[in-house]
C-alpha positions as CSV (number, residue, x, y, z in Angstrom):
1,M,-30.8,-45.2,111.8
2,I,-33.8,-45.4,113.5
3,K,-34.2,-41.2,113.0
4,K,-33.1,-41.6,109.1
5,I,-35.8,-44.3,108.8
6,Y,-38.2,-42.1,110.5
7,I,-37.7,-38.7,108.1
8,C,-38.0,-41.0,105.3
9,V,-41.6,-43.2,106.0
10,A,-42.5,-39.7,107.2
11,I,-42.0,-37.7,104.0
12,F,-43.9,-40.7,102.4
13,G,-47.2,-39.8,103.9
14,L,-50.5,-41.5,103.5
15,G,-50.1,-39.8,99.9
16,G,-51.0,-42.1,96.5
17,L,-50.9,-45.6,98.6
18,K,-52.7,-48.5,98.0
19,I,-55.4,-48.7,101.0
20,S,-56.9,-51.8,102.6
21,A,-58.8,-51.4,105.5
22,Q,-60.5,-53.3,108.2
23,I,-63.4,-50.9,109.4
24,N,-65.8,-49.9,111.4
25,S,-66.2,-46.6,109.3
26,L,-63.3,-45.7,107.0
27,L,-65.4,-42.4,107.6
28,S,-64.7,-42.4,111.3
29,A,-61.3,-41.4,110.3
30,N,-61.0,-37.7,111.7
31,E,-60.0,-35.9,114.6
32,K,-63.2,-36.1,116.4
33,G,-64.5,-39.5,115.0
34,L,-67.7,-40.3,113.0
35,P,-70.5,-37.9,114.3
36,K,-73.4,-39.8,115.3
37,S,-76.9,-38.5,115.4
38,Y,-78.5,-36.3,118.2
39,S,-82.0,-37.3,117.5
40,F,-82.1,-40.6,119.1
41,S,-85.8,-40.8,120.2
42,A,-88.7,-42.5,118.6
43,N,-89.4,-39.2,116.7
44,R,-85.9,-40.1,114.4
45,F,-87.8,-42.6,112.5
46,M,-89.8,-39.8,110.6
47,G,-86.9,-38.6,108.9
48,A,-87.9,-35.2,109.8
49,G,-88.8,-34.6,113.5
50,N,-86.5,-32.7,115.2
51,A,-87.3,-28.8,114.7
52,A,-90.9,-28.7,115.1
53,Y,-91.8,-32.3,116.4
54,N,-92.9,-31.9,119.9
55,T,-95.2,-34.6,120.5
56,P,-95.5,-35.1,124.4
57,N,-93.3,-37.3,126.4
58,V,-90.7,-37.7,123.3
59,L,-86.9,-36.4,123.9
60,N,-86.4,-34.6,120.9
61,T,-83.4,-33.4,122.6
62,L,-82.1,-31.5,119.3
63,N,-85.4,-28.8,119.9
64,P,-85.5,-28.4,123.6
65,A,-88.5,-26.1,123.0
66,S,-90.4,-29.5,122.9
67,Y,-89.6,-30.4,126.9
68,A,-92.5,-27.4,127.5
69,Y,-95.1,-30.2,126.0
70,A,-93.9,-32.6,128.7
71,N,-96.9,-33.9,130.7
72,L,-95.6,-37.4,132.3
73,T,-92.5,-38.8,133.5
74,S,-90.8,-40.4,130.6
75,I,-87.5,-42.5,130.4
76,D,-85.4,-43.4,127.3
77,F,-83.6,-46.2,126.7
78,G,-81.6,-47.7,123.4
79,V,-79.7,-50.2,121.4
80,E,-78.1,-49.7,118.7
81,G,-76.8,-52.0,116.2
82,E,-74.8,-51.2,112.6
83,S,-73.8,-53.1,110.1
84,V,-70.6,-51.3,107.4
85,T,-69.6,-51.9,104.2
86,A,-67.5,-49.8,102.8
87,R,-66.2,-49.7,99.3
88,F,-62.9,-47.7,97.6
89,N,-60.5,-48.8,95.0
90,D,-62.2,-52.0,94.1
91,S,-62.0,-53.5,97.0
92,T,-64.7,-54.1,99.9
93,K,-64.9,-54.4,103.1
94,N,-67.3,-55.3,106.1
95,S,-67.7,-54.5,110.1
96,G,-70.2,-53.9,112.8
97,N,-70.9,-53.3,116.2
98,V,-73.7,-53.7,118.7
99,G,-73.9,-51.1,121.6
100,L,-76.4,-49.1,124.0
101,S,-77.1,-45.8,122.5
102,H,-78.4,-43.4,125.2
103,L,-80.5,-43.3,128.7
104,A,-82.5,-40.0,129.3
105,F,-85.2,-38.6,131.1
106,L,-87.8,-35.9,131.0
107,F,-90.0,-34.2,133.9
108,P,-92.8,-32.3,133.3
109,I,-92.4,-29.1,135.9
110,I,-95.9,-27.9,135.2
111,P,-97.3,-30.0,133.0
112,N,-97.9,-28.8,129.3
113,Q,-96.2,-25.5,129.9
114,W,-92.8,-26.1,131.2
115,G,-90.5,-29.1,131.1
116,L,-86.9,-30.8,132.3
117,A,-84.8,-33.4,130.4
118,F,-81.6,-34.7,130.6
119,G,-79.6,-38.0,130.1
120,I,-76.4,-39.3,128.2
121,H,-75.6,-40.3,124.8
122,K,-73.0,-41.7,122.5
123,T,-72.2,-38.5,120.3
124,H,-68.8,-40.2,118.1
125,E,-67.3,-43.4,117.1
126,V,-64.2,-44.0,116.0
127,N,-62.7,-48.1,114.8
128,Y,-61.1,-48.1,111.9
129,R,-57.9,-50.0,110.7
130,I,-55.5,-48.4,107.5
131,N,-53.3,-50.4,106.0
132,A,-51.2,-48.6,103.1
133,V,-47.9,-50.3,101.3
134,K,-46.1,-48.5,98.9
135,E,-42.6,-50.0,97.3
136,D,-39.8,-47.7,97.5
137,A,-36.1,-48.2,95.7
138,R,-34.3,-47.8,98.4
139,F,-36.0,-50.0,101.2
140,G,-38.7,-51.8,98.9
141,K,-42.1,-52.2,100.8
142,I,-42.9,-49.6,103.0
143,Q,-46.0,-50.6,105.5
144,N,-48.0,-48.0,107.5
145,V,-50.7,-49.1,109.2
146,V,-52.8,-46.2,111.1
147,Q,-55.8,-47.7,113.7
148,G,-57.7,-45.2,115.8
149,S,-60.3,-46.3,118.6
150,G,-62.8,-44.8,121.1
151,N,-66.1,-42.9,122.3
152,L,-67.2,-39.4,123.0
153,Y,-70.4,-39.1,125.2
154,N,-72.6,-36.4,125.8
155,V,-74.1,-36.0,129.4
156,F,-77.1,-33.2,129.0
157,V,-79.6,-31.1,130.8
158,G,-81.6,-28.5,129.4
159,S,-85.6,-27.1,129.9
160,G,-88.2,-25.6,127.9
161,Y,-90.8,-23.5,128.4
162,R,-94.2,-22.4,127.1
163,I,-96.1,-19.3,126.8
164,E,-99.3,-19.6,124.4
165,D,-98.3,-21.4,120.7
166,F,-94.6,-20.4,121.3
167,S,-92.0,-22.6,123.5
168,F,-88.3,-21.8,123.8
169,G,-85.6,-24.0,125.5
170,G,-82.2,-24.7,125.7
171,N,-79.7,-27.3,126.2
172,L,-76.3,-27.2,128.6
173,R,-74.0,-30.4,127.1
174,F,-70.8,-31.9,128.4
175,E,-69.0,-34.1,125.9
176,F,-66.2,-36.4,127.4
177,G,-63.9,-39.8,126.2
178,N,-60.6,-40.9,125.0
179,I,-59.8,-41.0,121.5
180,K,-56.4,-42.9,120.4
181,E,-54.2,-43.1,117.1
182,K,-51.3,-45.3,116.1
183,R,-49.3,-45.4,113.2
184,D,-46.7,-48.3,112.6
185,F,-44.1,-47.9,110.1
186,K,-42.5,-50.3,108.9
187,I,-39.9,-52.0,106.0
188,V,-41.7,-55.0,105.2
189,D,-38.7,-56.9,103.2
190,S,-36.4,-56.5,106.2
191,S,-36.0,-57.7,109.4
192,Y,-33.4,-55.8,110.1
193,Y,-35.4,-52.4,110.2
194,P,-37.2,-51.7,113.6
195,I,-41.1,-50.9,113.2
196,I,-41.4,-46.9,114.0
197,R,-44.8,-46.0,116.3
198,N,-46.0,-43.1,116.6
199,Q,-49.3,-42.8,119.3
200,N,-51.7,-39.9,120.3
201,D,-54.1,-40.5,122.9
202,F,-56.6,-37.7,122.7
203,S,-58.9,-36.9,126.4
204,Q,-61.2,-34.9,125.6
205,F,-63.6,-32.6,127.4
206,N,-66.1,-29.9,125.7
207,I,-68.7,-28.1,126.6
208,A,-72.0,-27.6,124.0
209,Y,-75.3,-25.9,124.1
210,N,-78.6,-26.0,121.9
211,L,-81.3,-23.7,121.4
212,G,-84.3,-24.1,120.3
213,I,-87.6,-22.5,119.3
214,Q,-91.3,-23.8,118.5
215,Y,-94.6,-22.2,117.5
216,H,-97.4,-25.0,117.0
217,K,-101.5,-24.0,116.1
218,Q,-104.3,-25.6,116.2
219,L,-106.1,-25.0,113.1
220,N,-109.2,-26.7,114.3
221,K,-110.6,-29.8,115.9
222,K,-108.5,-31.9,113.5
223,N,-105.9,-30.0,111.8
224,S,-102.8,-28.2,113.6
225,I,-99.7,-26.6,111.8
226,G,-96.5,-26.8,113.6
227,F,-93.0,-24.5,112.8
228,G,-89.0,-25.1,115.0
229,A,-85.5,-24.2,114.9
230,Y,-82.8,-24.9,116.4
231,Y,-78.6,-24.3,116.5
232,L,-76.3,-26.5,118.0
233,S,-72.5,-25.0,119.0
234,D,-69.4,-26.1,121.1
235,F,-68.7,-23.7,123.4
236,S,-65.8,-24.4,125.1
237,N,-63.3,-27.0,124.0
238,S,-60.4,-28.2,125.6
239,G,-58.1,-31.5,126.3
240,T,-54.7,-33.4,126.4
241,N,-52.3,-35.7,124.2
242,Q,-50.2,-38.0,125.2
243,L,-48.1,-38.9,122.1
244,S,-45.4,-41.5,122.1
245,S,-43.2,-42.6,120.2
246,Y,-41.6,-46.2,119.9
247,S,-39.3,-48.3,118.2
248,I,-40.4,-51.9,117.9
249,F,-37.9,-54.9,117.6
250,V,-38.7,-58.5,117.0
251,N,-36.3,-60.6,118.5
252,N,-35.1,-64.4,117.7
253,S,-37.6,-65.9,119.9
254,G,-40.3,-64.0,118.4
255,R,-41.3,-61.6,120.9
256,E,-41.5,-57.9,120.4
257,V,-38.8,-55.8,122.0
258,I,-40.2,-51.8,122.7
259,N,-38.3,-49.2,123.2
260,E,-39.7,-46.0,124.1
261,L,-38.2,-42.9,121.8
262,E,-40.5,-40.0,123.0
263,N,-43.5,-39.3,125.4
264,N,-44.7,-35.8,126.1
265,L,-47.8,-35.0,126.9
266,N,-49.4,-31.6,125.6
267,S,-52.8,-29.7,126.1
268,L,-55.1,-29.1,122.8
269,T,-58.4,-27.7,122.0
270,P,-59.8,-29.7,119.9
271,N,-62.2,-28.5,116.5
272,K,-65.7,-26.8,117.0
273,Y,-68.8,-28.4,115.7
274,T,-71.9,-26.7,114.8
275,Q,-75.2,-27.7,113.5
276,F,-78.7,-25.8,112.6
277,G,-81.6,-27.2,111.8
278,I,-85.3,-25.5,110.6
279,G,-88.7,-27.1,109.9
280,A,-92.2,-27.9,109.4
281,Q,-95.1,-30.3,109.8
282,F,-98.9,-30.5,109.4
283,T,-101.1,-32.5,111.2
284,T,-104.5,-34.1,110.0
285,N,-107.2,-35.5,111.4
286,N,-105.1,-35.7,114.3
287,T,-104.0,-38.8,113.2
288,T,-101.2,-38.0,110.2
289,T,-98.3,-35.6,110.9
290,F,-96.0,-34.6,107.8
291,G,-92.7,-33.2,108.3
292,A,-89.8,-31.5,105.9
293,E,-86.5,-30.2,107.5
294,F,-83.4,-28.5,106.5
295,T,-80.3,-29.3,108.0
296,L,-76.8,-27.6,108.0
297,S,-73.6,-29.0,109.8
298,D,-70.1,-27.4,109.8
299,Y,-67.2,-30.2,110.2
300,S,-64.7,-27.7,107.9
301,A,-62.2,-26.8,111.4
302,F,-62.1,-31.3,110.8
303,K,-59.4,-33.7,108.9
304,N,-59.5,-37.1,108.3
305,A,-56.6,-39.9,109.3
306,E,-55.6,-39.6,105.8
307,G,-55.0,-35.0,106.2
308,N,-57.7,-34.4,104.1
309,S,-60.1,-31.8,105.4
310,L,-63.9,-32.3,105.8
311,Q,-66.5,-30.0,105.0
312,S,-69.8,-28.3,105.6
313,S,-73.0,-30.4,104.5
314,W,-77.0,-30.1,104.5
315,E,-79.3,-32.1,104.2
316,V,-83.2,-32.2,103.1
317,A,-85.3,-34.3,105.1
318,T,-89.1,-35.7,104.6
319,G,-90.9,-38.0,106.6
320,V,-94.7,-38.9,108.2
321,E,-95.7,-40.3,111.7
322,F,-99.2,-42.0,111.4
323,K,-101.2,-43.1,114.9
324,P,-104.7,-44.7,113.9
325,F,-105.5,-44.6,117.4
326,L,-106.2,-40.9,117.8
327,H,-109.2,-41.2,115.0
328,P,-112.3,-41.5,117.4
329,T,-114.1,-44.0,114.9
330,V,-110.7,-46.7,115.3
331,N,-111.2,-49.5,117.3
332,T,-108.4,-49.2,119.6
333,R,-109.2,-52.9,121.5
334,K,-107.3,-54.1,118.0
335,Y,-103.7,-54.1,118.5
336,F,-102.5,-52.8,115.2
337,N,-104.7,-49.4,116.0
338,R,-102.4,-49.1,118.5
339,V,-99.0,-48.8,117.1
340,T,-97.3,-45.7,115.5
341,Y,-96.1,-46.0,112.2
342,R,-93.2,-43.5,110.9
343,F,-91.4,-43.6,107.8
344,G,-88.9,-41.1,106.1
345,G,-85.7,-40.4,104.6
346,G,-83.5,-37.5,103.2
347,V,-80.7,-36.7,100.9
348,G,-77.9,-34.3,101.0
349,K,-74.1,-33.4,100.4
350,S,-71.7,-35.6,103.0
351,A,-69.0,-33.7,104.8
352,F,-66.7,-36.2,103.9
353,N,-64.8,-35.4,100.3
354,V,-66.5,-38.0,98.2
355,P,-67.8,-37.1,94.7
356,G,-71.0,-36.2,93.9
357,S,-72.5,-32.8,94.8
358,I,-75.5,-35.1,96.2
359,N,-73.8,-37.8,98.0
360,E,-75.5,-39.2,100.8
361,F,-79.1,-40.5,101.7
362,K,-80.9,-41.6,104.2
363,V,-83.9,-43.8,104.6
364,R,-85.5,-44.7,107.8
365,G,-88.6,-46.1,109.5
366,A,-90.2,-48.1,112.8
367,L,-92.9,-48.9,114.8
368,S,-93.8,-47.7,118.5
369,L,-95.3,-50.7,120.1
370,P,-98.0,-51.0,122.9
371,V,-96.4,-52.7,125.7
372,I,-99.1,-54.0,128.7
373,S,-98.7,-51.8,131.6
374,R,-100.1,-49.7,134.0
375,T,-97.5,-47.3,132.5
376,I,-97.8,-45.3,129.3
377,S,-95.6,-47.7,127.5
378,T,-93.7,-48.7,123.9
379,L,-91.2,-50.8,122.4
380,T,-90.0,-48.9,119.6
381,L,-88.4,-51.0,117.0
382,G,-86.1,-49.2,114.1
383,T,-83.9,-49.3,110.9
384,E,-82.0,-47.1,109.3
385,Y,-80.6,-47.2,105.6
386,Q,-77.5,-44.9,104.8
387,M,-75.0,-44.4,102.3
388,I,-72.1,-42.1,101.3
389,G,-71.0,-41.7,97.8
390,F,-72.4,-43.4,95.3
391,D,-69.0,-44.2,93.1
392,S,-67.7,-47.6,94.9
393,K,-64.2,-46.8,92.6
394,A,-63.5,-43.2,94.4
395,Q,-65.0,-44.0,98.1
396,S,-68.3,-45.1,99.4
397,E,-69.9,-46.4,102.6
398,S,-73.3,-47.6,103.5
399,F,-74.9,-48.4,106.7
400,F,-77.8,-50.7,107.7
401,K,-78.5,-49.8,111.5
402,I,-80.9,-51.7,113.9
403,F,-82.7,-49.8,116.9
404,I,-84.4,-51.1,120.1
405,Q,-85.7,-48.6,122.5
406,I,-88.0,-49.1,125.2
407,A,-89.7,-45.8,126.6
408,F,-92.1,-45.1,129.6
409,A,-94.1,-42.5,130.7
410,D,-96.2,-42.5,133.9
411,R,-97.0,-39.8,136.9
412,W,-94.6,-39.7,139.3
413,F,-93.9,-37.6,142.3
414,I,-98.0,-37.2,143.0
415,R,-98.8,-37.0,146.5
416,S,-101.2,-40.0,147.3
417,K,-105.1,-38.8,148.5
418,F,-107.2,-40.8,150.5
419,D,-111.0,-40.1,151.9
């Protein structure tokens, strides 16, 4: 009987079902989770601050060629809060979370020529619950609840080296973590039939790399120009999948009685992901930097929890960074003249199969506030708004994120000198 029920509900799948969910992101329901930006430092908030950006002591990890310009030892620490609104099938759901985003270090081996960086940050997040119900002539209402949870983290180490106006760099990345997916099939109108539960516990260990190159030229005392490109790819992916199946009865006292039907441990090869970016920037009066960037990401090997394939995505972004304190005539005793202002945004094609040839929009902004200390320290307060899909009747999501980042820069490992 149990096998017959399992075969029956498996045939239905999720196709054509009426879906409702309580989620952090329905679009996180793919094999590797909702991808987070590999750009987590202050340069992220100018919108286009990855390929060509190389301000000293800012950890631009997407293009490790920027490490070559380090002249102080830097520590970068951040917290990210997120509020998500999902709209689909005329239904709206909200959720959110707060957590640590990254901890990273940057060291100058030879100041302004050779730098070393390492750190850890969260790269993928899975947190969703899909509740699907279908009417059947034989069994009545059949409910399918799909839940996912887990995270993947990335440890990286990299270096950048500068030869005159050119710099080159690379990162080696180690990604690890666990993602759990649970599917419950239930005959809603009968207490006689058990709940059939299929559970997958994915443990992953992936090795990736990214390479970068930059060219920066000082045109005159006030103006400079820069270009850059980077490439990120998985090198080798491995992992295991603990596949379990259960039948669950509710006894007369209301307690669940769980019987294990199957338990197998299998090796797996997670799908690979690549990202490419190219950009340019122009700095005028030593204070204002304008940037533009094109990014292409390939998710075509992934599928979401409904079995739909993802696709390659692209984004065109622009941004500006303003540092008034670098102008020689500015009074730096005034606090807000010492603040760094960043703003940017972008449009593009999402990796998720939602309507529209251009169906993703982002806008970002941040203030980097100087902290009074013997070190060069900043407190960055940033926000980001992102929308994926603009047709709420089909499927769309909007994200509002708040970032708090603390960065310290100082001269370390220098032997004191005495007269």
